C-alpha positions in Angstrom: -117.4 85.3 -42.9 -114.7 86.2 -40.5 -115.7 89.8 -40.5 -119.3 88.9 -39.6 -118.1 86.9 -36.7 -115.9 89.7 -35.5 -118.7 92.3 -35.7 -120.9 89.9 -33.8 -118.3 89.4 -31.1 -118.0 93.2 -30.8 -121.7 93.3 -30.0 -123.1 94.6 -33.3 -126.4 93.3 -34.5 -127.9 93.7 -37.9 -130.4 96.3 -36.6 -127.5 98.5 -35.5 -126.0 98.6 -39.0 -129.4 99.1 -40.6 -129.9 102.1 -38.4 -126.5 103.4 -39.3 -127.3 102.9 -43.0 -130.5 105.0 -42.7 -128.6 107.6 -40.6 -126.0 107.9 -43.4 -128.8 108.6 -45.8 -130.1 111.4 -43.6 -126.6 112.8 -43.1 -126.1 112.8 -46.9 -129.3 114.7 -47.4 -128.3 117.2 -44.7 -124.9 117.7 -46.3 -126.4 118.0 -49.8 -128.8 120.7 -48.6 -126.0 122.5 -46.9 -124.0 122.4 -50.1 -126.8 124.5 -51.7 -126.4 127.2 -49.1 -122.6 127.8 -49.3 -120.9 130.0 -51.8 -119.7 128.7 -55.2 -116.1 128.3 -54.1 -117.0 125.8 -51.4 -119.9 124.1 -53.1 -117.8 121.5 -55.0 -116.2 120.3 -51.8 -119.5 120.2 -49.9 -121.1 118.2 -52.7 -118.2 115.7 -52.8 -118.5 115.2 -49.1 -122.2 114.5 -49.5 -121.5 112.0 -52.3 -118.8 110.3 -50.2 -121.3 109.8 -47.3 -123.9 108.5 -49.6 -121.6 105.6 -50.4 -121.8 104.4 -46.8 -125.4 103.4 -46.9 -125.2 100.4 -49.2 -122.0 99.2 -47.5 -123.6 99.3 -44.1 -126.8 97.7 -45.3 -124.8 94.8 -46.9 -122.9 94.3 -43.7 -126.1 94.2 -41.8 -127.4 91.5 -44.1 -124.2 89.4 -43.5 -124.9 89.7 -39.8 -128.4 88.3 -40.2 -127.1 84.8 -40.5 -125.8 85.1 -36.9 -129.1 86.4 -35.5 
């Protein structure tokens, strides 16, 4: 509850976090497609980076849902 209030005081709205969530999905896809184009030695690191970014989307979406009660 306090985090939602803090984000609201900082000027964030639920739409901002929803857009960031969708942007993280696009970034994940871009990183994953880039991982297919690098050599075998760097591929594991690139895939891990894409998986890490893919975990941002649900977190940002849930944060946006918690801000909806303040809209």
